[in-house]
N, C-alpha and C positions, 0 to 999 in steps of 0.2 A: 511565503504566506507571514512570516515573520512586520516584509514588508506591508502585506495588508494590514493587517493588527498596530501598528505603526501608526496609520494611517487615520484605519479607523480610533482612536483612540484620542491623537492631535484633533481631528476635526470636532469630537465633543464640544469642544472651547469656540467652536462659531456655532453662534447660535442661528440654525434649523439649515445645517447644511449636510447634517445625517440625517435619508430619515430611508425608510422608514430605520428608528435604533432598533439594532440589535439584542438583545439582553446578554448570548454570548461574542465575543472578537472572534468573526470572521473565520479567525484556521481550527477551530472547531468544527464548523460546518463542512470546512472540507476535509479535516480529518471523519467526520463521520460520515457523512454521502458522498465521495469520491473517492475511483479507486482505478488504480492504475495497475493494466498486466504488461510481460513484459519476458524475452525471450534471454537475451543479455543485454544488462546493464549495468554498469561497475556504478555509477552515475548513484543510482535509486537505490543499490546497494548501502553505497559509501553513505547514504542520508539517511539509512532508515528512522535514524534515533531524531533528525525534524520531520518527516516524514507523518513517521508514526507506520508501524506494522501492517496495521486495520486495514492501511491503504494498499500493500503491496501485493500484488499476485503475482507467484510465476507459473508459469505455463512454459509449453512443450512445444507447444503450436502441432502440433503430427496433425497429420500429416505433411503439410506443408514442407516448400521445400526452404525454409529464410528460418526455419521452429530448426531445434536443437539434434534431434534423432539421428543418427540414431546415438548419438554421445553425448545424451541428455544427464545421467548418473554426473557424468566426467567432469558439463559445463555448471551442474547444481553445488558440488563437491570445492571448485576451484571459484568459483561466483559468492559462496556465502560463507568461503572462512572466515573472514571478519565476526564473520555474524553472532551473538549467545544464540544456544539450541534453542532458542524460547522462538526468537525472533525469527529464526531459518522454519521452525516447524511453522510458522501463524505464513508465511510468506509463501510459502512451499504447497499447502492446504489446508492448513487451520481457519486465515479469514477466505478462501472459497467456500471452505462448510461452513462453516458462520452467516457469511452474507446471504448464500444459495439453500442454503439449511439442508445439508447433504447429510444425512441418516447415519452416524457413527458406524453405527453394525452393516452397512451396507457400506464404508471405508473401509473399517476392517475385512472384507471380505476377500481373501486372493481370491484374482482373474486370473 
């Protein structure tokens, strides 16, 4: 994303090269409008500060064989160990709840 921002800024010096002129750098649109899901991805977790936790969503992909079930809890604990609690909460469900407008009382109800 930093490369996009770099070239967006650099090409402003060339008349008529950048069309349309964006009011914000490209990275702001990517952070706001592009989301990625994963089951096991240490690179995504390691780059959470650069990507932004609002773009990352963890999922177990249950019941598919490539998913993390029945070891989902262990996978999450190990994978999110380097994250701050707020980052882990966002990636582990908060971003999905916000993005898909899940009702907080439904999420708080045990199944």
